[in-house]
N, C-alpha and C positions, 0 to 999 in steps of 0.2 A: 587949530583949524576949526573954524565956526561956519555956520550956515549948513542947511541941509544938503546932502549930496545925492545925485541921482545917476542913474545909469542910462546910457544911451547906445542902442543897437539898431540895427536895419529892421528888425521884426517890429510889428505894429500891434497895438493892444486890440482886443476882440471888441470892446466897447470904448467909446470916446466921450461920452457924457460925464462931466465931472462929477456931478452928483451920484450918478449910477456907479461910477467908479469907487467913489468914497463908501457908499453903502456895501457894495461887493467887498472891498477890502476890510471894512469892519466885520461882516459876516465871516469871512475867511480867516480874519485874525483869531476869531473865536474857535473857528474849526481847527486851525493849526494848533493853537494852545492845547485843546482837548486831545488832539492826536499825540502831542509831546508828552501830555500826562499820561496818555495810554501807554506809551513806551516806557515811561518811568515807573509805572505801576507793575508792569510786567517783569521788571528787574530788580526793583526794590524788595529787600527781604526774601529774596529767591537765590540762595546760594547754588542751587542746582542748575541756575540758568545764567551763567556768567555774561556780562555784557561785552559785546565787541561792537565798535561803530563800523557800520557798513555803508557804502555809497547809496544804497536803495533807501536807508532811513533819510538821508538828506534830500534824495529825490522826492521822497514821500511828503516831507514837510514843505518843500517847495510847491509841490502840486497843490496842497492845501491852501498856500498863500495866494496863489495866482488862479485858482479854479475859475473858470468863466470869464477871466479878465484878459489872460494872455495865451496866445497860441502855442507857446512852448512851456507851458506849466508842466513841472515835473520832468523837463528834459534839459540836458546840458546845452548851453548855447552852441550855435554853430556859425557864429560870426564874430568878429572882433568887438570890443566894448570900451567904452570910455566912462570914466567917473568924473562927473563935474566937481569942481573945487578940491580936487585931490591931485598930487603930483604922481601917483602911483599909475603905472599902465599894466593892466593885468595880462597873464599869458595869452597866447594865441589859442583859438578854439581847439586846434588839434592836440593841445597839450591838457586840456581841462580834465578829462577822464582820468589820466594818470596821476595828476596833481592831487585830485580829490583822493584816489587810492593811497597816495603817499600820506595825505593828511589822516586818513583813518588808520594807516599803519602806525603813524607816530603815537596816536592816542592809545592803540591797543598794546604797542610794544612798551609804552611808558605807564600803563595804568596802574600798576602795583608800585611803581618807585617815585611818581610824582604826586603832588597835591591836587585836590579837586579844583582849586583856584588856578593852578597852573594849566591843566588840562582844559579847563572852560576857556581860560584865556586865550590858549593856543587855537582852539576851535574859532573862537570869535575873530581872532586876527586872520589866521591863514584861510579860512573860507571867504572872508572879505578880500583878501590878496588875490586869490584865484578868481573871484567873481564868476563862478560857473555858471550862472543863469542870466537870461536875457533881462529878467527883473526879479525883485523879491530877494536879492542877495543878503541885505541887512537883516530882514525879518527872519529868514531861513538861518543865517548864522546866529542870531541871538536865541532862537529856539533850540538848535541843536546844542549851543553851549550850555543852555539850561539844563537840557537833558543829561548831558555829560556830567555837569556838576551834580545834579540831584542824584543820579544813579551812584557816582563815585562817593558821595556822602550817605549813600543807603537811605535816602529819606525823601519823602514828598513834602518838600519845603513849605512851611506854613507861612501865612501873612501876605499882605499886599501893602503898597504895590510890589509885584514881583520884580525881579531883576530885569526882565525884557521890558517891562512897562516903564521902569525907572530910565533905562537907557533911551526908549522911544520919547520920553517927556523931556529929556535933556541931552541932546546928542553931541553937544560940544566936547565934553571931556572924553566921550567914546572916540570921536574923529581924531581928537588930539593924540590919543593913546594908539590908535591904528597907525596913524602917520609916524610916530616914534618908532614902532616896531618896524614898519616898513623900511625906515631909513637905516636903521641897524642891519637889517637884511641886506639891503642894497649896498652898503658900504663893507660889511664884514662877511656876509652869508652866514650870520649867527642869529639865533632865536633869542630875542629880549622882549618878553611880553609883561615886564614887571609893572608898567603903568597900568596895563589892563588888569593885572592880578590885584593891584591895589584899589582900582576902581570897584572891581567885582566884589572885593572884600567888604568895602564900605556899603555896597549896595545890599549884600547878603546881611550884613549886621542890621540894616534899617528894615529890611523885610522881616527879620526874625523878631527884632524888637517890637515892631508893630504887633506881630502876632501874640508876643508875650503880654504887651499892654492891653490887647483886646481880651485876652482870655483872663486876665486880672480884673478887668472891668467887669466881665460877665460873672465872675465870682463875687465880686462886691455887690453886685445887683441882686444876688440870690437871697430869698427870705432866710 
C-alpha cells in the first residue's frame, strides 16, 4: 500500500489556510513529542510507578497533535470515518470508546509476557484499525507506540531520527504492514503484527546505531 492515507469525516478544521495548518502541525508535533517524553520519563526507572495504558493518555496525545486545528482535538470521533487508499473500514463511532479500552486491556494484560516490539506494534496497528479520532490518528498511534516501547524497555531511547520520525519520512512500509495485519484480522480474527514488529526492530536499530555513532564521534573529537 503506497501513497499517503488521509481520514475523512464530517467535522471540519478550525483553520483552512494550508500554510497555517502546516505551521500549526509542526508546532503541535513538537508539543506532542514533548508530552510523550514526559510520560516516558515519569515511568522509566520508576519501579514504584508501574505503567498502565489508559484511554486518557491516548486522548491527551491526540489533543496535542490537533490543538488549535480541529474542533474535536482530544475527543473520540462522533461520526463515521473513511481512510483513503485503504481497504479497511473503521468501526462505527459508538464502538470507539470500548475498542480503545480493549486495546489498553490487551497492552496491560500482556505487559510482562510480551516483548516491547510486539506491544508497540500492536498499539500501532490497533489504534489505526480503530481510527478513534476525526484526525491525527497516525500521529497519535505513532506517539503512543513509542511511549509503550520506551517504557517497556525502561529507557529514554537515544538517537535520531526517532522511530516516529522514520515512519513519517517513509510511510510505504508502514501502510503495507498495517494492511497485512488488517487482512489477517479480517480473515481469521487473529492478531498478526509480525511485519510491524520487523519494521520497528529495524527502525529501533537505526535510531540506536545513530546514537552510538554520534557518541563515538564526540569521544574522538575530545582533546
